[in-house]
VEXSEMI-809170 format. One record per residue (C-alpha): residue in three letters; x, y, z. Coordinates in steps of 0.05 Angstrom, whole numbers, plus 5000, padded with zeros to 4 digits. Layout:
<marlos>
ALAXYZ...
</marlos>
This chain:
<marlos>
ALA757340894762MET761540474814ASN766239954797SER766739354849SER771139604878GLY767440244897ALA771340794854VAL768141214811GLU767241014737THR766941644682GLN763041444624THR766641654556SER762241764498ALA762241344440PRO767441234378THR765841624314PRO763541064266THR767341094204PRO764941444146TYR762541064096PRO764940974029PRO766240134015GLY773140014029GLY774140244102ASN780140674129ASP785940774120ALA787940474191GLY785839854172ASP779839914224PRO773739494208LEU767539884170GLU762240094243TYR755439694200GLY760339024196PHE758438414144PRO751038104113ALA750637314132CYS752736794091THR745736764046ASP745337544032LEU753737664011LEU751237573937TRP744537713892GLU740837113885GLY741137203807THR748137203817VAL748336603849LYS744436283792ALA748536583745VAL755236243773ILE752035573793GLY746235523732LEU742035353792ASP736035703834PRO739435903897LYS733735623935GLY736734983902ALA743835143935GLN747534943991PHE750835544030ARG755635354076GLU759036024117MET766035844124PRO773536144147PHE775536704098VAL782236354106ASP779935614079ARG776936194013VAL784036583986GLY787636103954GLY795636003937PRO800436214017GLU801436874004ALA794637014003MET792836564063GLU797536844104ALA795037604101ALA788037224104GLU789137044179GLN790737814195ALA784437984175VAL780738554222GLN774438314207SER771937784157THR766237344132ALA766136764072CYS762136304045SER761135743999TYR755035643946SER754334863915ILE748834433878PRO747733933923ASN752333203910SER756133523848ASP763033823846THR760434613818GLY760835063872PHE765335693887GLY765736163952VAL765636843957GLY768737314025VAL770037924051ALA775638244092ASP776638854112MET785838824129PRO790639274149VAL792839644093ASP800839564102VAL798438774086ALA793438914037ALA799539234005ASP804238774004LEU798938193981GLN797838633921ASP805738683911ALA806338063909LEU800537923861ARG803738293815ALA810337923823ALA805837363805SER803137683726ASP804537083691VAL798536663740TYR795137393754THR792337993704GLU791038613744GLU785939213719GLN782839773759THR776539813750TYR769940303791TYR770139703840GLY778639773858THR784439333832VAL782738723812PHE787038053797THR784737423761GLY788136823749GLU788136113759ILE792135643819ALA791934943820GLY786734613865GLY786133873887LEU781933583831SER781534143789THR784734963774ILE781535383821LYS780036013780MET780236633823ALA778137433822TYR781137893880ILE777538613892PHE783039113947ASP778439713951GLY782640154006ASN782839524065ARG777439114034TRP778938564000ILE773838083965VAL776037543941ALA771636933895SER773536243876GLY771835543862GLY774235013810SER768034843760VAL766535593744THR770036133696ILE774936693711GLU769937193692GLN764036833739MET768836943792LYS769137663767LEU762237743776ALA761237483842ALA767137913870ILE765138523841ASP757238263874ALA759838123940HIS763338923936ALA762339244003ASP758639903980ARG752039503969TYR751939454050THR750840104070PRO745940114129GLU740540594095GLN741039964039GLU735639344043GLN737638654013MET732438553956
</marlos>
């Protein structure tokens, strides 16, 4: 093909897709298949279990990932995401709601944030699970205490947070949003 100056351009082959598993790769590159839409980030049963309402009656709203993550270290890390998505789920005309976010992070940023969470062991509890490293805790929010759950799996960071919820509910939501549900071969049910 020729460009506008008449020079011949050579075509390069498409890059090799990033191999699955969840959590991307060590370079922090985003996974090739991207992220689900806001309304598909969680199973309907999870939304119902957390907010106690049929998901068809819930409000879904896309939002910046950085708005879901909690404290200043987390917000600073979130601003460095390679790609991200986040969604809030709420009962209309109430303060009951929560949000979930998923991001691919540079590996060093994810590692530094985990170190900061470990250093804040008076706030966050760490556990190793099948899904990755999970941190849960409570932080001061506007009108209530915000319950947080983070999962780190490779360079993938999943966040669930909310005020009128429990830590266990946020952990459930974070696990549900875990990236291993989103392979190209899978479809939402």
